[in-house]
N, C-alpha and C positions, 0 to 999 in steps of 0.2 A: 824446704818447707814452703808451702804456698802462702800468699799474702793473707788470705782470709783466716787461715789457721794461726798465723803469726799475730794477727789482730785479736783473735779470740783469746789467745794465751796472754797477750799484753793486757787486755782488759781484765782478765781473771786475776793476774798477779798485781796489777796496779790498783785494782779495787781492794785487794787484801792490804796492800801497802797503805792505802788511804785510810782504811778502817783502823789499822794499827796506829797511824800517825795522829788520828783524831784524839787519841788518849792524851796527847800533849797539850790540849787546849787549856789555857790558864797557867801553864807551867813554863812555856818556852818563849813567850813574847818578851821583847820585840822581834825575836827570831821567828821564822815561819814554822808551822807544823810540817814535818817531813817524815815519810815512812819509806822503808826499803825492804825488798825481798830478794834473796839470792836463790836462783833456780839452777839445778844441774840434773841432767838426765830426766827431765820432766818432773822433778820433785823439788820441793822447797828444802833447802839445806840450811837456811838461816834467815832470820828477819830481825828488824829493829826499827826504832823510831827515836826522834829527838825527844828525850824525856824531861829535860830541865835546862833552862837557860844556863849556858856555860858548860854543860856536860857534853858527852860525846854526841856527834851528829848521827843521823840515821844510818848512813853507809858504814861507818865504823862500828856501830852497834850490831848491824847485820853480819859483818865480817867476824866480829868477836863472838857472836852467837853461833855462827857456823863452826868456829874453832872449838867452842865449848861443847858442841854436840859431836865433835870428832869428825867434822866434814871439811874437806879441802875445797876452798873456793876457786882454785885454779881451773880455768876453762868454763866457769859458770857465767850465767847472765844475771846482771843486777837490774832489777826493776825499781825505779825510784820516782817518787812523786815530783821531785824538783831536781834541777841540774846540780850535780855535786859541786861544792864550793872549791875555789882555787886559791884562797888566800889564808893567811895565818892570823886568826883572831884569838878567841878564847880557846879554840881548838885548832890543831894543824889542818892543812887542806885535806878534804876528803878525796880529792883526785889522787893524792899521794898514796892513800890507803888502798884505793881501788887498783892502782897500777901495781903496787907491791904485792897485792893478793893475786895478781895475774888473772883477773877477771877478763873474759874474752869479749863480752858485749854488755853495753849499758843502754837501757830503755828508760826514757824519762817522759813525764807527762807535761812538763813545762820548763822553759828556760828561766834562769835566775836573772831578773832585770837590774839587780843592784850592781853598780859599777865595781864595788870593792870585791864582790864574791863571784861575779859571773866569769865566763870564759872557760869553765871546766870542761865542756865538751871538746873544745879545740885541743886542750892539753891531753885528753884521753885519746883523741884521734891521732895525735902526734906520737903517742905511745903504742899505736897499733891496735887500739881497742875500737871495735865497731860501736857506733853510737846512733841511736834512733830517738827522735822526738815524735810522740803520737798523742792524739787527743781522744783515743777510743774509750778511755775511762773518764767520764765526767766527774766522778768522785775525786779522782786524783788531780784532774785539771783545776777544779774549783777549790781544792783544799787550801791553796796558797793565795786565794783571792785577797784576803785581808792584808797579808804581807805586801803584796804587789800594789794594792790600792793605796796603802800608806806611802809607798815609795813614789808612786806616780802623781798623787794628789797632795801629799803632805797632811792628810787628814786621817783620823782614826776610822776604823770600821764601825759603822753605826748599826746596832741592832735595836729596832723599835719593838716594844712589847705593849700590848694592851689587851684587856678583857672586854668583850662586848656581848650584848644580848643578840638574839636572832634578828631584831629590827635595828641593829647597828648603833645601840646606845651604850655609853660607858659610865653613865651616872644618871640619877634621877634629876628632876628640875631643881631640887634643893642641893645637889652635889653629892648625894649619898652614893657611894660606889663599893663599899665593903659589906658583903662581898658578892660581886657579880659571878665570878667563877668559883669552882669548888676547891677544896683543899689540895687535891692532887695537882691541879693547875698551879696553885700558889707555890707548892713545893718545887715544882719544876722551874719556876721563876727564881727561886732562891738558889737553885743549882747553877743557874746562869750567873747570878750575882757573885757566886763564889769563884768565878773564873775570869770575869772581865776586869779591865783596868779601872773603869770608872762607871758610875751610875748617874744619869742626868735626869733632873726633873725641873719643871718650871716653878716659879715662886707661888703661883696659885695653888698647885698641888702641895707644895711644902707647907703653906699656911693653913690649908684646909685639912690635911691629913696628919701633919706633924710626924712624919715618918722618921725612922732611924736609918733606913736604906742599907741595912747590913744583911748578910747571908745567915739564915737561921735554919735549924733542923736539917743540916747537910752532913753527910758522912765525913766530908773533908772540905775545908775552905782553902783553896789553892792560893788565894791572895785577898788582901783586904782592899776592896775597891775604893777609890777616891769618890767622894760624894760631891756632885756638881749641881749648883742651883743657878738657873738662868733668871736673873732678877734685874730687869731693866732699870727700875726707879729706886732700887734699894729698899724695898718694902718687906723683906723677909723679917719675920718676928725674931728678935734677938734673944728671946727666951725659948725659942724652939729647941727641940732635941738636937737638930743638926748643928746649931750654933753652940749650944752648951757642951756638946761632946766633941767639938772640933779639935780639941787638944789631943784626944785619944784616937780619933778616926779622921784622916785627912779630908778636909772639907773646903771646896773652892767655890767662891761666889763670883759669878760673872755678872758685872753690873756697870752701869754708866755713872754710878754714885759711890765710888770706892771709899770715900771718907766716912761714910755711914758705918763702916765695919772696922774702922781702925783700932777700936778698943776690944775687939774679939780675937779669938784664937783661929778664926777662919782665914784662909788664904784668899786674897782679893785679886781677881783678874779683871782689870779695867777693859771695857769693851766699847766699841762704837755702837751707835744707835741707828736703826733703820726704821722704815715706816711700820714694820710689824713688830718692832721691839729690839732686843739684843741682836747684834750681827752674829748669828749662830755659826756661820761658816768661818768667820774670823776666830771665834772662840774655839772651834774644833781644831783649827790649824795651830793655835797657841797651845792647846792641851797636848797636841802631838809633839810639837817642837820643844816646849819648855817644861812639860810635866811627864814626858815619855809615856803618853797614853796611846796604846795600839788598838784597844777594843773598848767600845762604849755600849752600855745598855740604857736606852731611853725609856723611862716610865713616866711619861708626861701626859698632860691633858690636851684637849682639842686644839688650842691655839698653837702650842709648840709643835704638835704633830702636823698641823696644817702648814706651818712654816717649813718644817723639814721636808714635807711632801712637795711644796711649791718650789723649793730650792734643790730638789732631787738629791737629798743628803742621806736618805735611808738606804742602806745596803741589804739588810735583812729585816723581816718582820715576823715576830712570833705572836700569833693571834689566838686567844682563848675564846672560843665561841660557846657561850653559855646557853643552856637549854631553856631560855625564858624570854618573854616579850614584855616590854614596858608599855609601849603603845601610847606614849605621851610625846606630842610634838615639841614640847619644851624641855624634854630630857636631853642631856648632853650627847652630841654625836661624837664619832671618833675624831674628826678633824674639822676645823673651821678656818675661815680667813681667805680662802681661795675664790677666784672669780672664774668659773668654768661654764661658759654658755653652751659649749659643744662637747660631745663625748670624746673628741680627739684630745681634749685637755685632761682626760683622766689618766692618772699614773697607773700603769699596769705592772704587776709582779708575777713571777713564775711560782706556781705552787710546787714545792719540792717534796714535801711529805706531810702526812697527817697522822694523828694518833688519837684514838678514843680514850678519854679519861672519865670513866663512868658515863654520865649523861652529857658531859662537855666534850669538846673536840679541840685539840691543839693543831693549828695550821701553821706551817712553816713556809715562808715565802722568801724568794730572792728577787732583788731588783733586776729588771730586764737588762739594764746597762752594766750590772756588776760583773 
């Protein structure tokens, strides 16, 4: 088989594996989303994905699926979005299952960087299985970005969301922002809320909007996201919904004034102060290490977004572009606080996809460095 045909097939099957794996978002963290496809005689004989944290991994799911369909995996090729694991955690090593199934070839989109679970390819090669790593499928390659980002940086994967007008405003000069985008856009935000580990806002947004920050009108809520407020000086209204419901929904207040909230049910995360407010980078690292937060949705105002952009902490951006113009130079912009005299200081993102939602448009971006 020539290399161009091999690349074409690898892209085809790894794309399928990635689409299947994406079904696990919100269920598998802190594990990565992983998908696997078994192919024999140019036909798919089984596929699977990591469906739930602690449950079977994608490779074992694919092998089990092949058996259920009456297909023998011996001599097949396994296409997998991530290197099969080699350690015994909540599940036995996937490398054992692949070797026992007598798979002849394994094609992966990315190696596992975690020390505890990496090394699978070497074990497979020692067992006489041909292994190939390829980047022909961008879907499969980028699928594990959030998992790898957390391992390499110690921080959660940050998804920033905002709704803006055509002239780049997120609220009127009086702070009115409900609702810039339409109901379809808002419903899609709730679907993200239902899958992430935490939702972050600034104290300005908290006091202005008094939100609940829960997922509503979703077919399924995969997890109850922790609610996180960035509150430098401890000015969060203690009669707000966030504070009053902190006993029922985990609520974390990141502040330099922890004593102000000692009589509430909220969890207080003491933070250092920087020139722009809370040390957000430090807060993110603590949320990851102490609160097991893998993914974060930021629904904040201009100041917090400006700090995140300045410190290059946004991994993805979901932007809802509304079909209206405010035209007021005192209306609130998307982000503030940066000093950018030249265009080379502009943060650039890659447009991954877009979707028309009636007259509004959803734009999905990835950080160039992610």
